[in-house]
Each structure stands twice: as structure tokens, then as C-alpha cells.
C-alpha positions in Angstrom: 117.0 -40.9 49.6 119.5 -38.1 49.1 122.2 -40.6 47.9 119.7 -42.2 45.5 118.8 -38.8 44.0 122.5 -38.0 43.6 123.2 -41.2 41.8 120.3 -40.7 39.5 121.5 -37.2 38.8 125.0 -38.4 37.9 123.6 -41.0 35.6 121.5 -38.4 33.9 124.5 -36.2 33.3 126.4 -39.1 31.9 123.6 -39.9 29.4 123.5 -36.3 28.4 127.2 -36.2 27.8 127.0 -39.4 25.8 124.3 -38.0 23.7 126.2 -34.8 23.1 129.4 -36.6 22.1 129.9 -37.8 18.5 128.5 -41.3 18.2 131.1 -44.0 17.4 134.0 -41.6 17.5 136.7 -43.3 15.4 140.2 -44.1 16.7 142.8 -41.7 15.3 146.0 -43.4 13.9 149.2 -41.3 13.7 152.2 -41.7 11.5 154.3 -42.8 14.5 151.8 -45.4 15.4 151.7 -46.7 11.8 155.5 -47.0 11.8 155.7 -48.7 15.2 153.0 -51.2 14.1 154.7 -52.0 10.8 158.1 -52.6 12.6 156.4 -54.9 15.0 154.1 -56.9 12.7 155.2 -56.6 9.1 155.9 -60.2 7.8 158.6 -58.9 5.5 160.8 -58.3 8.5 160.3 -61.9 9.7 161.3 -63.2 6.3 164.5 -61.2 6.4 165.3 -62.3 9.9 164.6 -65.9 8.9 167.2 -65.5 6.1 169.7 -64.1 8.6 169.2 -67.1 10.9 169.7 -69.4 8.0 172.9 -67.6 7.1 174.1 -67.9 10.7 173.5 -71.7 10.5 175.5 -71.9 7.2 178.4 -70.0 8.8 178.4 -72.4 11.7 178.3 -75.3 9.3 181.3 -73.9 7.4 183.2 -73.7 10.7 182.5 -77.4 11.7 185.4 -78.9 9.6 187.9 -76.8 11.6 186.8 -78.3 14.9 187.4 -81.8 16.3 185.1 -84.5 15.1 184.2 -87.2 17.6 181.8 -90.0 17.2 180.9 -93.0 19.3 180.1 -96.4 17.8 178.4 -99.5 19.1 177.7 -102.6 17.1 176.4 -106.1 17.7 177.1 -108.8 15.2 176.1 -112.5 15.1 177.4 -114.9 12.6 179.4 -118.0 11.8 183.1 -118.2 12.6 184.3 -120.9 10.3 188.0 -120.4 9.6 189.6 -120.5 6.1 192.1 -123.3 6.0 193.6 -125.6 3.3 196.3 -128.1 4.2 197.3 -128.4 0.6 198.4 -124.8 0.4 200.2 -124.7 3.7 197.4 -123.3 5.7 196.6 -126.0 8.3 193.3 -126.1 10.0 193.1 -125.6 13.8 193.2 -128.8 15.8 189.7 -128.2 17.1 188.2 -127.7 13.6 185.8 -130.4 12.7 184.5 -128.8 9.5 182.2 -125.9 8.6 179.1 -125.4 10.8 176.1 -123.2 11.0 176.7 -122.3 14.6 176.8 -118.6 15.3 178.7 -116.5 17.7 178.0 -113.0 19.1 180.5 -110.1 18.6 180.2 -106.9 20.6 182.1 -103.8 19.6 182.2 -100.4 21.3 184.5 -97.5 20.4 185.2 -93.8 19.9 186.5 -92.3 16.7 188.1 -88.9 16.6 189.6 -86.7 13.9 191.1 -83.2 13.6 192.0 -81.2 10.5 195.6 -79.9 11.1 196.2 -77.8 8.1 194.8 -77.4 4.6 196.5 -74.1 3.5 193.5 -72.0 4.3 190.9 -73.8 2.2 188.5 -74.5 5.1 189.1 -71.4 7.1 188.5 -69.2 4.0 185.2 -71.0 3.4 184.3 -70.2 7.0 185.3 -66.6 6.6 183.3 -66.3 3.4 180.2 -67.7 5.1 180.6 -65.3 8.0 180.9 -62.3 5.7 177.9 -63.6 3.8 176.0 -63.7 7.2 177.0 -60.1 7.8 175.7 -59.2 4.3 172.4 -60.9 5.2 172.3 -58.8 8.4 172.4 -55.7 6.1 169.5 -57.2 4.2 167.5 -57.1 7.4 168.3 -53.4 7.7 167.2 -53.0 4.0 163.9 -54.7 4.9 163.4 -52.3 7.8 164.0 -49.3 5.6 161.6 -50.6 3.0 158.9 -51.4 5.6 159.2 -47.9 7.0 158.9 -46.4 3.5 155.9 -48.5 2.6 154.2 -47.5 5.9 154.9 -43.8 5.3 153.8 -44.0 1.6 150.6 -45.9 2.5 149.8 -43.4 5.4 150.1 -40.3 3.2 148.3 -42.0 0.4 145.4 -42.5 2.8 145.9 -38.9 4.1 145.5 -37.6 0.5 142.4 -39.7 0.1 141.0 -38.2 3.4 141.8 -34.7 2.1 140.0 -35.5 -1.1 136.9 -36.5 0.9 137.1 -33.0 2.4 137.3 -31.4 -1.0 134.3 -33.5 -2.2 132.3 -32.6 0.8 133.1 -28.9 0.5 132.0 -29.1 -3.2 128.8 -30.8 -2.2 128.1 -28.1 0.4 128.6 -25.4 -2.2 126.3 -27.2 -4.6 123.6 -27.5 -1.9 123.9 -23.8 -1.2 123.7 -23.0 -5.0 120.7 -25.3 -5.4 118.9 -23.4 -2.6 119.6 -20.1 -4.2 118.7 -21.1 -7.7 115.5 -22.7 -6.5 114.5 -19.4 -4.9 115.3 -17.4 -8.1 113.3 -19.8 -10.2 110.3 -19.7 -7.9 110.1 -15.9 -8.1 110.6 -16.1 -11.9 113.9 -14.3 -12.1 115.7 -17.3 -13.5 114.6 -20.0 -16.0 113.7 -23.5 -14.9 116.7 -24.9 -16.7 118.9 -23.3 -14.1 117.2 -25.4 -11.4 117.7 -28.6 -13.5 121.4 -27.8 -13.9 121.8 -27.1 -10.2 120.2 -30.4 -9.3 122.5 -32.2 -11.7 125.5 -30.5 -10.2 124.5 -31.5 -6.8 124.0 -35.1 -7.9 127.5 -35.1 -9.4 128.9 -33.7 -6.2 127.2 -36.5 -4.2 128.8 -39.1 -6.5 132.2 -37.5 -5.9 131.7 -37.8 -2.1 130.8 -41.4 -2.5 133.8 -42.2 -4.6 136.1 -40.2 -2.3 134.8 -42.0 0.8 135.4 -45.4 -1.0 138.9 -44.4 -2.0 139.7 -43.4 1.6 138.4 -46.8 2.8 140.5 -48.6 0.3 143.6 -46.6 1.2 143.1 -47.5 4.9 142.9 -51.2 3.9 146.2 -50.8 2.0 147.7 -49.1 5.1 146.7 -52.1 7.2 148.6 -54.3 4.8 151.6 -52.0 4.9 151.5 -52.2 8.7 151.2 -56.0 8.5 148.0 -56.2 10.5 144.5 -57.6 10.1 142.2 -55.1 11.6 139.1 -53.0 10.9 139.4 -49.9 8.8 137.1 -48.1 11.2 139.7 -45.5 12.2 140.7 -42.1 11.1 144.1 -40.6 10.3 145.8 -37.7 12.1 146.2 -34.5 10.1 150.0 -34.3 10.4 152.7 -33.4 8.0 156.0 -35.2 7.1 158.6 -32.7 8.3 161.5 -31.7 6.1 164.3 -34.2 5.8 167.6 -32.9 7.1 169.7 -31.7 4.2 166.9 -31.9 1.6 167.8 -28.4 0.4 171.6 -28.9 0.8 174.4 -30.1 -1.5 173.5 -33.2 -3.4 177.0 -34.6 -3.1 176.7 -34.5 0.7 173.5 -36.5 0.5 175.0 -39.0 -2.0 178.0 -39.4 0.3 175.7 -40.1 3.3 173.7 -42.6 1.3 176.8 -44.4 0.0 177.9 -44.8 3.6 174.6 -45.7 5.3 172.5 -47.5 2.7 172.2 -51.1 3.8 172.0 -52.3 0.2 175.4 -50.9 -0.6 176.9 -52.4 2.6 175.3 -55.8 1.7 176.7 -55.7 -1.8 180.2 -54.7 -0.5 180.1 -57.6 2.0 179.0 -60.0 -0.7 182.0 -59.0 -2.8 184.3 -59.7 0.1 182.6 -63.0 0.6 183.2 -63.9 -3.0 186.9 -62.9 -2.7 187.3 -65.3 0.2 185.5 -68.0 -1.7 187.9 -67.6 -4.6 190.9 -67.9 -2.2 189.4 -71.1 -0.8 189.0 -72.5 -4.3 192.7 -71.8 -5.1 193.7 -73.5 -1.8 192.2 -76.8 -3.0 195.5 -77.3 -4.9 197.4 -77.7 -1.7 197.7 -80.8 0.5 195.5 -81.5 3.5 197.0 -82.8 6.8 194.8 -84.5 9.3 194.9 -86.7 12.4 192.5 -89.4 13.4 192.3 -92.1 16.0 190.0 -94.7 17.5 189.7 -96.7 20.6 187.6 -99.9 20.7 186.5 -102.7 23.0 185.6 -105.9 21.2 184.6 -109.4 22.3 181.9 -112.0 22.3 180.9 -111.3 25.9 179.9 -107.7 26.9 181.4 -108.3 30.3 184.8 -109.5 28.9 185.9 -107.2 26.1 189.4 -106.6 24.8 190.4 -103.0 24.2 192.6 -101.6 21.4 193.4 -98.2 20.0 195.0 -96.8 16.9 196.1 -93.5 15.4 196.4 -92.3 11.9 198.2 -89.3 10.2 196.8 -88.5 6.8 198.4 -86.3 4.2 196.1 -85.9 1.1 197.7 -84.4 -2.0 195.4 -83.6 -5.0 197.0 -84.9 -8.1 194.2 -85.4 -10.6 190.7 -84.1 -9.9 189.2 -84.3 -13.3 189.3 -80.5 -13.6 187.0 -80.0 -10.6 189.3 -77.5 -8.9 189.7 -75.5 -12.1 186.0 -75.4 -12.5 185.5 -74.3 -8.9 188.0 -71.5 -9.4 186.4 -70.4 -12.6 183.0 -70.4 -11.0 184.3 -68.3 -8.0 185.9 -65.9 -10.4 182.7 -65.4 -12.3 180.8 -64.8 -9.0 183.3 -62.3 -7.9 183.0 -60.4 -11.2 179.3 -60.4 -10.8 179.4 -59.2 -7.1 181.7 -56.3 -8.0 179.5 -55.3 -10.9 176.5 -55.4 -8.6 178.3 -53.2 -6.1 179.0 -50.6 -8.8 175.5 -50.8 -10.1 174.2 -50.4 -6.5 176.3 -47.3 -6.0 174.9 -45.8 -9.2 171.4 -46.7 -8.2 171.9 -44.9 -4.8 173.0 -41.7 -6.6 169.9 -41.9 -8.9 167.6 -42.5 -5.9 168.9 -39.5 -4.0 168.8 -37.3 -7.1 165.2 -38.3 -8.0 164.0 -37.9 -4.4 165.7 -34.5 -4.0 164.3 -33.2 -7.3 160.9 -34.6 -6.3 160.9 -32.6 -3.1 161.9 -29.5 -5.0 159.2 -29.9 -7.6 156.6 -30.7 -5.1 157.4 -27.5 -3.1 157.1 -25.5 -6.2 153.8 -27.2 -7.2 152.4 -26.5 -3.7 153.1 -22.8 -4.0 151.5 -22.7 -7.5 148.5 -24.8 -6.3 147.9 -22.5 -3.3 148.0 -19.4 -5.6 145.6 -21.1 -8.0 143.3 -22.2 -5.1 143.1 -18.6 -3.8 142.2 -17.3 -7.3 139.6 -19.9 -8.0 138.0 -19.2 -4.6 137.8 -15.6 -5.5 136.4 -16.5 -9.0 133.6 -18.6 -7.4 132.8 -15.7 -5.0 132.5 -13.3 -8.0 130.5 -15.8 -10.0 128.1 -16.3 -7.1 127.7 -12.5 -6.8 127.1 -12.1 -10.6 124.5 -14.8 -10.6 122.7 -13.3 -7.6 122.5 -9.9 -9.4 121.3 -11.5 -12.6 124.4 -10.7 -14.6 126.1 -14.1 -14.5 124.7 -17.5 -15.8 124.4 -20.9 -14.3 127.1 -22.1 -16.7 129.5 -19.5 -15.3 128.7 -20.5 -11.8 129.2 -24.2 -12.5 132.5 -23.5 -14.3 133.7 -21.5 -11.3 132.8 -24.3 -8.9 134.5 -26.9 -11.1 137.6 -24.8 -11.3 137.7 -24.6 -7.5 137.2 -28.3 -7.0 140.0 -29.0 -9.5 142.5 -26.7 -8.0 141.7 -27.9 -4.5 142.4 -31.5 -5.7 145.6 -30.3 -7.3 146.6 -28.8 -3.9 146.0 -32.1 -2.2 148.0 -33.9 -4.9 150.9 -31.5 -4.6 151.1 -32.0 -0.9 150.9 -35.7 -1.3 153.8 -35.6 -3.8 155.9 -33.7 -1.3 155.3 -36.2 1.5 156.0 -39.1 -0.9 159.2 -37.5 -2.1 160.4 -36.9 1.4 159.6 -40.6 2.2 161.6 -41.6 -0.8 164.5 -39.4 0.2 164.5 -41.0 3.7 164.7 -44.4 2.0 167.4 -43.2 -0.5 169.5 -42.1 2.5 169.0 -45.4 4.3 167.1 -43.8 7.2 164.4 -46.1 8.7 
């Protein structure tokens, strides 16, 4: 009986605790969780890795002509064996020949063919080297995708964070309007304020309710966009942690140091540099087509009409191929490779300039956002004080409902500006991380 009473008591305590806890407390997602999820599930990374695997296959394919080529053959043929003979031209027929016949005979043939490129003055090996460097460039493209995915996740996270903060601003405004409505209603009932003040207060409260609805919806949409940035299909029934994006190392330092780091670490620059090297090797391979190719080949066969009694033979061949007239094909290949090399070098220079621009813009964005935050905080403090004074003036009968509404509107506007300035700082820092090639 005592045990039963204890069990009932524990269950009762559990129910009380459940009733006291917030119903349906939402999961809280942190920035680190969003980044880990994006790196694990974002399809853009799989696309980049697939391209890398394809590039590895192309490099292996380019290496194949440098390695021995061996193939086995097996054939079965059945046909007539009528000899060609003409006594009038000095080609007597065999003694056993009795004229053409439709009789057929089987012929079995089994063999192995092998060949090996000996030397082609670098044409094939340069093609292989170009493909390998191209594969390395694609590897840098995977790093580029990783940096972009991290940027997208950070940007989407803080976009949603800003939307969440705007919900707070809207709810604070609504709470103020509810409080104002209660005060105005009391003044109107005792006859110290005209009824139009009550109508205006009700309208202000309704507008504040609309702002809360719109802010809640914007927050929900932002979380859906964050899901997409993370590469997952899941409910948006979660909340975001109230965390900041810490300062980027060197964000207030010398711009040349940041640009130098970006030029060295940005995967896009490395990829463009490797692409230029690949095109240089491709151009060398195109020039090497003018030179001869030396190769060896051989085959061994067993042939006969009876699979159990076959005759074996083997042969070897040395081939020296010298291009004499190719219809302008080699010149065209060289011209095409030269054009691609010029393009690759131009893209590399443009990429370096883009890196400098990205770093400058992100750094200036951080500086401007910091200044905007300081100004917004000062404005927010002043508008809060303005609302306090307007509320006091209205309660003493000096101020008007219009003055009170204007003060509330000014507070809401500056609070939203504070949220926007903070969002711009986080976004600028995320852009700076991307500009520096930091995932």
C-alpha cells in the first residue's frame, strides 16, 4: 500500500511538472548545428564531389595510352574452302580438287594481342599531366563549394535570426499599444480625454497585431529558407539560438594582409591557377603531335579446324608513325589550345581582382555595420526616452494621442533599424569569411 501511494505521488509530481513546463517547447538550433547539417546534407557538395570523381576518371583515361594494351580474341568461322586456281595462267589446281563445292569447314582461332607505346615526344604524357592538374583544379572546386555552403548557411541563419528579433520588436510594440489602450480607455471613461483618442488607440493596437502576424510569418519563411541552405527537409517547428557571429580575425587590420591571405587560400584562385597550368600542358601536348610516334605490338594465335588440334603462331611489329600531312588538324589543335590558355590566364587575373574586391567590400561592410549599430543604439535609447516622456505628458493631460503614437512609431522604427544593423554586421562578417576562403 505504501509503495502504491509513493508511485501515485511521483506520477502526480510528474504531471504537475509537465503542466508547469511550456507546452511543446521547440528545439533550439545553433549556428554550429546549422553549419554541421549543411556540410553533411547540402546537395551542392555532392554535385562538386561528383564532378571531382568524373575528373579523376578523365585523368585515368588520359593515362591509359601510356600503359600496355592487351586484348584476347576468340573467333569461330565456318565457310567454303574452294581454292583459286587457273591452269591457263600457271596456277594449277590441287590434285584433289574436283571443282567448286558448297561444303563448309570450321575454323577456330584463339589469340592474344598486345601493344605498348614506346615514345611520342611527350604528347601522351602531357595529356595525362594536363588531366591530372585539371583533376586537382576540380578538387579546389569542391573546397569552393564547401566555402559557399558555409556562407549560405551562415547568411540564412542570421537572416532568420533577424526575423526572430523583428518578432520581438513587433511583440514589444503590441504590448505597449495594449498598455496605451488600457490607459486611454480609462481617461475616456472618466471624461478627461475625447472618444477619438480611444478610437486611435484601438487602431494603433490593430496595426501592431498585424505587424506581429507579418513578423511571425517572415520568421517562418526564414526558417524554411534555412532548411534549404542546410540541405534538409524537415519541419520549421524549431527556434534559433540568440548567438552572435564573433569578429573575424583581422577584420580591423591591414587590408593588404587580408588580400594576401585571400589570394593564397581562396580555392577559386587555386582552381584558376591549376586550370592555367593544365592548359599550358595541353598546349605542349598539341605541339608534340608534330613528332613521330614509336610503338611495339605483337600477337600470338592458335588456329585450326579442330579445337583440339590447333597450330600456334606469333608475330611482332615495330611501328614508327610520322605525321606528314594532317589537313591542318595539328595547327588547329595548337591554335585552340593557345586560345584556351589565354582565356585561362585572363580568368586567373580576373579572379585575383575579384578576390581583392570581395575582401574590400566585406571589410568595409563590417566597418559600416559597426558604425550603424552604434548610431542605432543611440537612436534607440533616445526614442525610448521620447516614448517615456510622451506617455508622461499624455497622462498629465499635456500631450496628445498623436504625440504618443508618433513616439511609439519612432521607437518601433529605431528598434527595427538596430536589428537591421546587427544583421548587416553578421552578414558582412560571413562575407568576409567567404572572401578569405575560410569555411
